N, C-alpha and C positions, 0 to 999 in steps of 0.2 A: 504493500500499499504506500502511496506517496505520502510525503511529509504533511502536505496540506490536509489530506484525508484522516491521518492520524490525529492531527491538531483539532480538526473539526469534531471528530468523535470524542476527544478528550474534553474539549470545551463544553460539549453538550452534557457531559456526565458530572461536571464539577459544580460545587455550590457557587451561588452568586457572591461576588466580592463584597457587595453591599450587606449581605446576610451576616457577616462576621462582625460580631460586637465584642467589646472587651469582656473578659472573663468575669463572671460573678462569683467570686470565692466564697467559701463557707465563712460565716460570721467569725471575725477575729483571725482569719487565715491571711497570711502575708504573701499571697500569690500574686506574682507580676506577670503582666502580659508581655509577650515577645512575638516577633514575626520574622519569617524567612521568606526569601524569594527563590522558587524553583524555576530557573530560567533556561529555556530552550533557544537553540538557534538552528537554523537549517544549513546544513553543510553544502559544499559545491556538488556533492553527489546526491542531493535531495534526501538526505537522511538526517535525523534529529540527533542532536547532542545536548547534554546537560552541563551547566556550568557548576563546578565544585571549587571550593577553596580549602586550603590547608591553614588552619589558624596558627599563628605565631605561638612559640612556647614562651610561657610566663609562669613563674613560680606562683603557686597558690590558685591558679586558674584550672577548674575542673575539666574544661574543654581544651586545654592547651595542647596544641599539636594535632588536634582532631581534624578530620575531613568533614566538611559542613557545606550547607548552602549559606550564601550571604544573608546576614540577618542579626538581630540582637533584641535587647529589651526595648520596650515602649518608653519614650521620654515624655515629660509633661507637655512639650510643644507639638507632639504628634497628635493631630485631631482624631485619626483613625489608626487601625492596625495596618492598613494599607500604606499610610504615611510612614509608619515604622519601617515596613519592608522596603519602600522606596528610598528612604533616607539612609538606612543601613547599607543597602546595596550601593548607593552612590559613594558613600564614605569608605567602604571597604574595597570596592572594586573600580570606581570611577564610572560605572555604568549608570546613566540616567534613564531609567525605564519610562519616565514620563515623556521624554523626548524620543528615545530610541527603541521603545518596546510597546507591547500591548498585554494587558492583563487579561488572562483567560478564564480565571476563577479561583476557587479555593478548595484546599484538601481539608480533611478533618483535623481538629485541634489535637495536639499531643501534650502530654505531661511527662517529665523525666520519671522513669521507673525506680531509679535508686534514691533512697531517702537521704543520701549523703549530698545529692545535688540540689542547688537552689530551687525553691518552689516556683516554677514557671508554667504558664499556659502558652503553648506556641501555636501560632496560626501560620500555616504555610500557604502562600499565594503563588499561583502558577502563572508564568508570564513567557512571552515570545519576544526575543530580540529581533526587531523588524529590520534593522540595518546594522551594518558593521560598526561596533563601538570599541575603541581601544581600551585596554585594561590599564588602570592606574591604581596599584595596590597601596593600601595604607599599611602602617606599621603593625596592625593586628593580623595582617595576612602574610604568610610566608610564601604562598604559591596559589595560583589559580590555574585551572585546567578544564578542558572539555571532555566528557565521557560520552561516547556513542551510546544512544538509547539501546541499540541492538544488543550491545554487550550485556547490559543490565538485564535485558529480557531472555538471555540464554538460560535454558534450564539448569545449567551448572554454574550460573553466575554467583550464587551465594552458597556459603558453606559455614561450618563451625570453625572458628578461628580463635586462637588464644591471644589476648590482648594484655598489655600492661596498664593497670589503672594509675590514676594520679597519686593514690596512697601507697604505691609500690607493690600492690598485690596483683596476681594474675587471674584472669577469668576467661572462660570460653563463652564466646558470643556468636550469634549468627551475623555474617558480615559479607559484603561484596568486596572483592579484591580487584583492584585495577592497577596494574604495574606494581609500584612500591607502596601504593596507597590502600590502606584498609578502611573501608567504610562501614561503620557500626553505630550502635546506639540510636539516638534520636533520628540521625540522618538515614540510617538503613531503614527505620520504621516509615519515615516519610517516602522514601523510594518504593517500599513495598506497597504502601497505600497508592502512590502514583500508579504503579504498574497493574494494581487491581482495577483501576479505571480504564486501562488499555487492553485488559484481557477479554 
């Protein structure tokens, strides 16, 4: 199927961007909103690729060195969670989705599964880069790279992998491996949700 057909089918299965409201945490809970941008581009071969970033390594950061989608916590000046995703993407990668992209819709919210991680409610927004935009990475990003969607859709794309956690312990997790990059945790869960909309 051509990239346009895949994107059209995907857009039809996603929730409306306008339907995503800030999380209503339980009384007294200090849950913060966050948003990420799941960005597609169409390659010269008319196939789809996803933008991934490797976060820079900082001591005390539980997501230090992880592969992720551009995004972060909602700030007081962000009127909506879409604004959060757009701002964080611009700050981290230099891509201005308002000028160079199109929002397709939203995936389901996710919360970190580990109690050791900050209490967040994360809203993933799916977007298409509609024209070439050069990357300008912030200090928070060690690397950015594009992953072909077809690789993630392969039946053998994910497997059980042992990872080193920020507290020094090791754990076996479900992950996608692309070159030297291990994609696991929240990002792996977002990809799985995305793929479910394409199956």
